[in-house]
C-alpha positions, -999 to 999 in steps of 0.1 A, spaced: 593 -103 182 587 -126 152 559 -152 153 563 -189 151 555 -191 114 580 -164 106 607 -182 126 600 -214 108 602 -197 74 635 -181 83 650 -213 96 638 -232 65 654 -207 42 687 -208 61 688 -246 60 682 -247 23 708 -221 14 735 -230 40 729 -267 46 766 -277 46 777 -249 69 749 -258 93 758 -295 94 795 -287 98 787 -263 127 766 -290 144 797 -311 151 815 -281 167 784 -273 187 782 -308 202 819 -307 211 814 -273 228 784 -286 247 804 -316 260 831 -292 272 805 -270 289 792 -300 309 828 -308 320 833 -272 331 802 -273 353 813 -306 369 848 -292 377 834 -259 390 851 -237 363 818 -227 347 805 -193 355 779 -193 383 747 -174 375 718 -159 394 686 -178 390 665 -153 372 638 -153 345 664 -141 320 680 -175 320 648 -190 308 642 -163 282 677 -168 267 675 -205 267 640 -208 252 648 -184 224 680 -202 216 663 -236 217 635 -225 194 660 -213 169 676 -247 168 642 -263 159 636 -280 125 609 -258 109 599 -285 84 597 -317 104 599 -306 140 625 -316 166 661 -306 166 688 -312 141 687 -332 109 696 -369 109 698 -391 129 670 -374 148 662 -380 185 630 -370 203 648 -350 231 617 -349 253 633 -329 281 639 -300 257 603 -301 245 590 -302 281 611 -271 289 595 -253 260 561 -261 274 572 -247 307 584 -216 290 550 -213 273 535 -215 308 556 -187 322 556 -165 291 522 -170 276 538 -171 241 520 -196 220 548 -202 195 567 -223 221 537 -246 227 530 -247 190 565 -259 181 562 -287 207 528 -298 194 541 -296 158 571 -318 168 549 -342 187 525 -345 158 553 -352 134 568 -379 156 534 -395 162 527 -397 125 561 -410 116 577 -444 115 595 -437 147 560 -443 163 547 -479 161 514 -472 145 500 -506 153 514 -515 187 522 -482 203 556 -471 217 584 -452 201 617 -463 186 649 -448 199 655 -424 170 649 -418 133 677 -423 108 662 -396 86 651 -360 92 614 -368 86 609 -393 115 601 -419 89 627 -446 92 634 -456 128 663 -475 143 637 -500 154 651 -506 189 626 -494 216 641 -481 248 623 -480 281 635 -445 289 623 -430 257 588 -443 262 588 -432 298 597 -396 289 575 -394 258 545 -407 278 551 -377 301 554 -353 271 522 -364 255 504 -363 289 514 -326 292 503 -318 257 469 -333 266 468 -312 298 474 -281 277 453 -288 247 427 -314 258 432 -329 223 421 -365 224 450 -376 201 475 -369 228 455 -389 253 454 -418 229 491 -417 222 498 -417 259 476 -447 264 491 -466 235 526 -459 248 518 -470 283 499 -501 271 529 -511 250 551 -510 281 526 -530 301 522 -556 273 557 -560 261 582 -546 286 570 -558 320 585 -585 343 558 -610 356 564 -597 391 565 -560 381 594 -538 370 603 -530 334 628 -544 310 653 -521 294 648 -524 256 635 -543 226 660 -551 199 658 -537 164 664 -570 147 644 -602 144 655 -632 122 687 -613 116 670 -584 98 665 -549 112 628 -539 114 615 -572 100 589 -575 127 574 -541 119 574 -538 81 548 -548 55 542 -555 19 510 -542 4 499 -576 -9 504 -590 27 480 -564 41 454 -571 14 456 -608 21 451 -603 59 422 -577 55 404 -595 27 384 -564 20 393 -541 -8 378 -509 6 395 -515 40 428 -522 23 425 -491 1 416 -468 31 443 -483 54 470 -481 28 462 -446 17 461 -434 53 495 -450 61 512 -444 28 515 -481 19 526 -487 -18 536 -516 -39 572 -503 -40 574 -495 -3 594 -469 15 620 -492 31 639 -518 11 608 -529 -8 586 -530 23 565 -504 41 570 -487 74 536 -475 84 534 -437 88 504 -413 85 505 -398 51 469 -387 44 444 -375 71 414 -397 78 391 -369 68 407 -368 33 407 -405 29 371 -408 40 361 -381 15 378 -400 -13 360 -432 -5 327 -418 4 331 -423 41 327 -399 70 358 -393 91 343 -414 118 336 -443 94 371 -441 80 386 -440 115 366 -471 125 377 -489 93 414 -481 100 410 -492 137 395 -525 127 422 -531 101 449 -522 126 436 -547 151 437 -575 124 472 -565 113 484 -563 149 470 -598 156 488 -611 125 520 -593 135 519 -610 169 524 -644 152 558 -632 137 591 -640 154 596 -612 178 627 -590 183 649 -599 212 646 -581 245 672 -568 270 657 -580 302 679 -560 326 657 -540 350 674 -507 358 664 -487 388 669 -454 370 648 -462 340 621 -478 362 620 -445 381 613 -426 349 586 -452 340 569 -447 374 566 -410 365 552 -419 331 525 -441 346 517 -417 374 511 -389 349 493 -412 326 470 -421 355 465 -384 361 452 -376 327 432 -408 321 420 -417 356 426 -453 345 434 -473 377 455 -498 358 482 -471 353 482 -462 390 484 -499 399 513 -504 376 532 -474 391 526 -487 426 535 -522 417 568 -510 403 576 -493 435 569 -525 453 592 -544 429 621 -519 434 617 -521 472 614 -559 473 637 -570 445 663 -542 440 667 -522 472 694 -535 495 689 -544 532 711 -515 544 687 -488 530 705 -482 497 695 -489 462 712 -513 438 715 -506 401 701 -536 383 680 -568 385 680 -598 362 673 -635 366 662 -632 402 693 -613 414 700 -576 420 735 -563 419 759 -533 416 759 -501 436 734 -476 423 745 -445 405 733 -410 409 707 -415 381 692 -444 400 685 -424 431 674 -392 412 651 -409 388 636 -432 413 629 -404 437 614 -384 409 590 -413 402 581 -415 439 573 -378 440 552 -380 408 533 -409 423 528 -391 456 513 -361 437 484 -383 424 482 -408 453 495 -392 484 504 -422 506 529 -413 533 552 -442 523 561 -426 489 571 -393 505 591 -410 532 609 -432 507 617 -401 485 632 -384 515 651 -415 526 668 -420 493 675 -383 488 691 -381 522 713 -411 513 722 -395 480 732 -362 497 755 -381 522 772 -403 497 772 -384 464 775 -347 473 806 -328 464 810 -303 492 836 -283 474 817 -277 441 782 -279 454 769 -307 431 766 -345 429 791 -371 417 779 -399 395 791 -425 419 789 -428 457 818 -422 481 819 -460 488 817 -471 452 845 -492 438 875 -468 432 877 -453 397 905 -434 381 882 -404 379 851 -398 399 829 -383 372 798 -361 373 767 -361 350 753 -327 339 743 -334 303 706 -337 295 700 -354 261 681 -386 255 680 -391 293 682 -363 319 713 -359 340 713 -370 376 722 -335 388 693 -319 369 668 -345 381 681 -342 417 677 -304 416 640 -308 406 634 -334 433 651 -313 460 629 -283 452 598 -304 455 609 -320 487 616 -286 501 580 -275 495 567 -307 511 590 -305 542 604 -269 545 638 -285 550 661 -256 540 689 -280 533 670 -294 503 665 -259 489 701 -248 495 715 -278 477 691 -274 448 701 -238 444 738 -247 443 732 -273 416 711 -249 395 735 -219 399 763 -241 385 742 -251 355 722 -219 348 747 -199 327 757 -229 305 720 -239 302 712 -204 289 740 -204 264 737 -241 253 701 -250 260 701 -281 238 720 -302 264 703 -288 295 666 -293 291 660 -309 325 682 -283 342 661 -256 327 630 -274 340 644 -272 375 653 -235 371 618 -229 358 603 -244 389 625 -222 411 619 -190 392 581 -195 388 576 -201 426 555 -232 429 518 -233 438 508 -259 464 475 -276 457 461 -301 482 429 -320 476 414 -342 503 396 -371 487 375 -402 492 357 -425 469 327 -401 467 348 -370 460 373 -379 434 361 -355 408 381 -326 422 414 -345 422 406 -359 387 401 -323 375 434 -312 391 454 -340 375 442 -330 341 455 -294 344 489 -283 331 505 -271 363 542 -277 359 548 -254 388 523 -273 410 534 -291 442 503 -313 444 488 -338 468 457 -359 466 453 -373 501 426 -393 517 410 -380 549 423 -411 567 459 -405 555 460 -368 562 467 -369 600 499 -390 596 512 -365 570 506 -334 591 541 -337 606 553 -323 573 551 -286 568 531 -288 536 502 -304 553 500 -284 585 468 -265 588 453 -283 559 424 -299 575 389 -307 564 365 -333 551 368 -351 518 360 -328 490 380 -299 505 410 -283 487 436 -257 495 457 -235 472 489 -219 487 512 -194 471 542 -177 487 533 -192 521 498 -178 520 469 -203 517 434 -200 506 404 -207 528 392 -242 524 377 -247 489 345 -267 490 339 -273 453 357 -279 420 344 -246 408 361 -228 437 393 -246 430 391 -237 393 387 -200 402 417 -201 425 440 -218 400 429 -205 366 420 -169 374 450 -147 366 466 -134 399 
């Protein structure tokens, strides 16, 4: 089987020699993909067994779609597609083949260095208008930043590279600083325009940078690192993007890499402060339940890798906001909140993404209320959205206002589909509760999507993530913690365990959770852990070293 470098060279040669054919075929591909999603929804798609071969076929196909020069998928405009990248990380986990991880890291590095990433303030724009990730459509969407925070968290778990930790932090800090309602909850988007010009808030002239920094060496080092020139790279101005590594810049100016990094950090802080005085882009201040659910997941996973309590607090505060401001009195969710009012019946995505956020939060802070809410909203979803005939979920509830066609969502692109997210949730809930109905429904959804996902993986990243979880057979990891024994849970949260059904539960909380199958028989003092596979559990593990041996030693 060819290595990652060989695949990249082959793809690069094909694109250079057959560019027009490839671009023409892409339109046909997207049309076929949309038809596939319609076939699944209507029940006409071929049902498939949930086997490892589905993942093999999909991963190989998806890697072949990758851009060998700049990472990501396709040419321009170029979207991050984090669900696809996270699937390739899961395939790396199940296969052990480094080229899948390497392609994701390659893509993530290209995005982080590009103009699509706000180099000063953190956060990512919705997409790049070019193949190189240089020129963004400057609008920042909440869902992109929620999903990309999760992607970079997972890359940190795999590589332990500090750059991924810092990108995760910058992304989450941007959301806290610029996208958060005073009472909690997150706004939907920042506009691309300010003062009637796209990107004006973000772009720079070299002379402006020199004036603000008032230091020739700092200006030279900053501008060389970020590719700033007199002529600019965007309508006479500069979009900051990493062009020269700090080690090379430092060498040129007689600085160590650490000294160059500090100079750039100090310069960035000054320029950020100056930018804050500009007229800001507008903001879409709708608060959507679905996107807030994705963001809860982002903060829960960010807390997991950093241990920073502010991220945990933000995730928990968002749950409180949804429950107090958006959830209806009759136990259902509403879709949106703005100007003090919540309205509109929630869609499938709202239930699926919010439940996903609750489960991700429960994994790192196992309060009974988060599991109970996840079950409550899932049960409501199954009653009111389930299509008994086809074995999947409608986009609208059975008591929603009448539509000409009651549609379904199966297409995972910038945002996962509700059916794919629900399948993942149902699998996790099954492991916490041993409620076979959750498992049966998850399997029905995945069987409908498995064959199309294998054949057209680009549009089914989250569906493939769900199938991975089913095929891999999850490992259940429980850590009993208190203030004096957090190290074991902190270590667990920093491991890449996409097949993990985890719980970090306090000794005080544990008795109330033991009514759920997952927690039965898992008793002990704080500082005790259990690892269970295929319904067989380890003896109580009394140290982090014992936990490491159980999880990291090949079985």
